[in-house]
N, C-alpha and C positions, 0 to 999 in steps of 0.2 A: 721588306717595307712594313710600315706600322700595322699592327692589327690585322695580319695576314691569315686568312683560313679559306677552306674549301667547304662548301655547303650543298647539298642536295635539296633543291626546291622541288616539290612534288604537288601537282595540281590535277585534280579530276572536276570536271565542270558539271553543270546541270544537264548536259547532254547524255551524262553518264555512259560514255562510249569507252572509256579506258583512263589510264594515268600517264599524264606527261611528266617527265623528270628532267631538270636542268642542273647538271654539274657545273657548279659555279665557282669561280675564284674571286674572292672579295677582300678588298683592303679598306682600311678607315673605319670610322664608326659614324653612326647617326647620319646626317644629311651629307656628311662629307665621304660617304662609301663610293667606291667605284667596283664595277664588276665586270667580269669577262666569262662568257660562256665556254666551257670546256668541252661539253657533250651534251647532246639532247637525245632522250630516249623516250620511246612510246611503248606502253604494253596495253593491248585492248582488254575489256572485259569480255568474259564468254557471252554469247547471245543470250544465254538463259538468265545470267546475272542481270545484263542490262535491261531485259524485259521485266524481271522481278522488280529492279529499282524504279523503273519508270511507272510501272502499274502501282507499286507501293505509293509513291509520290502523288499520283493522280487520285487514287482512292482515299489516301490519307488515313489509311489502317492497316495493320498488319499483326500476324501471330508473332509472339514474342520469340518463339523458336526460329522462325523464319528471319526475323530482323537479327538475331545473333548470328545466324550462319551468314546473311549478307554481309554483315560486318567483317566476319572472318575472311570471306572470299575477296571484298575489297581491299583487305589488308594485305592478302597474298599477291594480289595484282600490285600493289605498291611495292612489295618486296621485289618482285620480278623486274618492274620497271627501274628500280634503284640499282639492282645487280647490273642490268643491261647498260646503264649509264656510266656505272663504274668501270665496266669492261671496256666501254668505248672510249672512255678518257684515260685508261691506263692507270686508274688510281685505285690504290688499296682503301679499305673501309677504315683501317687505323690512321689514314690521313685526313678523314673527314671529321668535321667539328660536329655536324648535326645534318639530319634530315628534317627539313621545314615542310610539314605536309598539311595541306588544307583540309582534306579528308572529302568524304562524298556527301553533298547536301541531299538531305532527305526531306528538310523542312526549312523555310525561312519565311517568317512574318514577325518582324520586329514588334516586341521585344524578345520573341521566341526565336530559337534557332537549333537546327540538329546538323552538324557536319559529323558524319559518322566514319570511324575506322578504329582500328585498336592500336593506339601507340606503343603499348608495352610489346605486342607480338611483332610489330615493326622492328622495334628496337632490338629485341632478341635474335629476330632472323638475319639482321644485318650487322648487329655488333656495333650499332651506331646510336647516339643519342637522338632523340625526337622532340621536335618542337611542334606543338599542334593547338587546335581550338583557338584559333586567332580572333574569331569574331566576338567572343563573349565579353572581353574587357571593355571593347566599344560599346556594346549595347549596355553593359552595367553603367556606363558613364552617359546614357540616354541617347547613344547614337543608333544608326541603322545596322551597324555592324558590316556594313558594306556601303560602297566598294572600298577595298584595302589596297588593292594595286596602286592607286595614284601616288602612294608614297614612293614606289619604285619608278613609277613613269616620271615623276618630278626628276629624281636622280638621274635617269637614263636619257630622258628625251627633252629637257628644258632647253631653250635656246634663247640668247640674250636679244635677238631681233626678230625671230619669227614666231609667230602665234601657231600653236599646233593643237590639233584635236586628235585624239587617239580613240578610234571607233573599233571596239572589240565584239565580235559576233560569235558568241558561244550558244548555249541554250537560251539565255537572254542576252541581249545587246546592252552595252554600256559605253558611256564615253567619259574621257578624261580630257579636260580643256586645260592647256598651258599657256597662259597668257605670256607673250615675249617679255623677257626679263623679269618675270613675275617670282615672287617668293613662293613657298609652299603653301603658306597661308591664304593665297589667292587662288589656289587650285579649285576648280568646279568639276565634280564627277558624280554621276549618277547613272542607274539604269534607264534606258531609253523606252524600253518595252521588249517586244518578242524578238527573238533571234531563231536559232535552228529549232527551237521546241515545237514550233507549229508545224514544220514539214516533217520531222520526227513523229510526231502525233499522228499526222495525217497517214503516214507510211506504216504505222505499227501494225495495222491489220492487212498489209499488203506486202509481206515478206521482205522487208529491209528498209533501207533508208534511201533518201534522195540526195546524198551528200554532195554530189557533183551538180546538182539542178538540172539532170537531163530531163525528167519529167516535167518540171516547173517550165523549162524553156519551150516545151511542146504544147503548153496550155496558154490561154488568154486570161490575165488577170480580171476578176471583177473590180472594177474601179471604185464603185460605190462602197463597196465593203473594205477595201484597203483605206479609202478616204475616212470611213467612220472609225476604223481601228486607230488611225492616225490621230484622230481627235477625240480619243477615250478620256475617261475620267482619270486613268493613270497617267497619260501623256500630259494632262492638263494640271496634275498634282505637282504643287511647287516642290523643288528639291530642298533639303537632301530627302532621298527616298531610294528605295529598292523594291524590287518585285521577284517573283519566282515563276517557274514554269506553269504550274497548274492554274494560277491566276490568269496568265496570258492565253492559254489553251481555252479556259472557260469563255473568257471574252471573245476569243475568235470563233468558237463554236455558236455562241450566242448571236453574234453579228451575221455570219454567214448562213445559219439556218433561217434568220429572218429576211435577209436580202437576196440571197441566191440559193434557196433550198436544193434545186435541181442541178447544181454545179457539178462538173466532172471532178475526178480526182486531180486531174492535171490544172484544171481551172483554179481548184483550191489552192495546190501548190504554188501556183504562179501568184495569187493573190496574197498568200503568206509571204512571199519573198517581196511583193511590192509593199506590204505592211511594215516589213522590218525597215526598208529604206525610208519610208514615209514618216515613219515614226521617229527615227533618228533624226531627219531633217526638221520636223516639227519641233522636237525638243531643243533643237539648237535655235531655232528661232524664237521660241518662246522663252528660253531660260538663260541664254547667254547674249547679253546686250551687245558685247563687243563683235560677237560674230557677224552682225549686220554691218558693221563700221570698218572692217579692215579686212586684210587678206589672211588666209589661214592655210596651213597644211594639214591635211586628213590622212593618217596612217591607218590602214584597216587590216586588223589582226584576228585571229581566232579561226575555227573551223569554217566559219561562214565564207571565207575567202575562196574556198574550193567549190562553193556553190555559184555556178555561172549566172543563175537567174537573179540571185542576190548581187552580186558585182554588176551585173547590167542595170538592175534598178537603181542601184546606189549612183552609178555613171549618170543615168538620166536624171535622177532626182537633184543631183548638185550640179548638173550642166547649167552654165549660165551665172554661177556664183562667182565669189572671189576666191573659192576653195580649189587647191590642188588635190586631187584623189590619188592615193598611191597604196598599194600593198606591198611594195619595196622597201625594205628596211636597210638596204645597202648603205646607206649614210652612217649607219650604227655599227659597221662590221668591227670596230674596235671592240664592241661588247660581245660580237660572235655573228657568224653569218646566218644562224638559224634563229636570229632574235625574233622576228615576227611569229613564228610558230610556237617559240619556247617563251614567250614574253610573260605569262601568267606564272609558269612554273620557277623562272628566274624571279619574278617579283617576290615569290614566297621564300626564296633563298636570302633575299636582302630583308624581308620581314624576319626570318628567322634569325639572321645575324644581329638585327636591332635588339631581338628579344635576349639573345645571349649577352649582349653588351648591357642590358637594362635601360635601352633607349627607347622613347616613345616612337610608335611608328603608325599611329591612326592619323587622318587627316581631318580634323572636325570641321572644315569648311566643306568637306565631301560627305561625311558620315552624319553630321549634326551632332556629335558628341559635345558634351559640356566642356571637356577638356583633352588635352593630349593624354594617352595612356600607354603603358608598355603592353604589348598584346601576347597571347599565347601562353601555354604551360609547356613545362620541360619535362621529358622522361628521360631520366639517365639511362646510358647503356648499361645492360646487366652485367 
């Protein structure tokens, strides 16, 4: 098949829990690419590394020696995840064209951003060229540098007759809107507001995470706080737009301190889950006109699908609308049965392929860039 290659896409989100890698077979080039997921692997960060990353992001300052060591440990986690994906897919490193790695977000406030890891170390340890630093070219062109996944979303999920919303709940929640039969220039995508970052922050001093939403399910959400968060300045800011965990955490802390200062941890976790769903719904109502006028399929992806409280709130929030809510990506098994879990890592494999081909892969209608640009920097294998 024309322009056939295998690429490892690697993604570590703002939740900073570890590295997802999608071993991906790609054919074609540009918007004509097709992708098949060969294997999906995950390697967690150590608890110490995750805590250090999250605390650094929240404080906004760090000793340079600590920053350098974090970058090394983040990179070594990428190495392990890539090697695991190769093993699971029974593929040798010399069969892989590149690793396309997003890196770990340490800071994002356009026009400035830091997605941190060491591509040279990753290339050396794996023997594979690395494509990295995807956001900067879009930022240089006046864009938000995010979201970048809509390029892949359009390739993988567009439909000639069905309107689709892809809702990803990582540390931050974001949507990609794909109009039925629409071109890539009609794609709308932006961060809707908080995702798992709120519950992760709340649990940071309580010995872990509430990934499954167990504690949140045992609490009763403070509706007034969730209502206020869904009507924040950020939600009402017109797209293109993007945000980051520390901004959402500060907003949540301010609102809940004012409106429910005596709330229990379970109540705050339940409130966080409700605010995720309410912010997503309000964002659709405000910024996507067609959302109110026709039927849509909503596919939910990201770590948030494991949180029962978030999924319950989404089901409640979208009840009575013309939307069909699903976390089942079975329709897309041609791309791979684990597509929902691997979606963002697979997206970076496609973005990396575009970089190698010299093809633009930002979507200006989503990022606000002045024009389409080729994303990423290439580090050759040693």
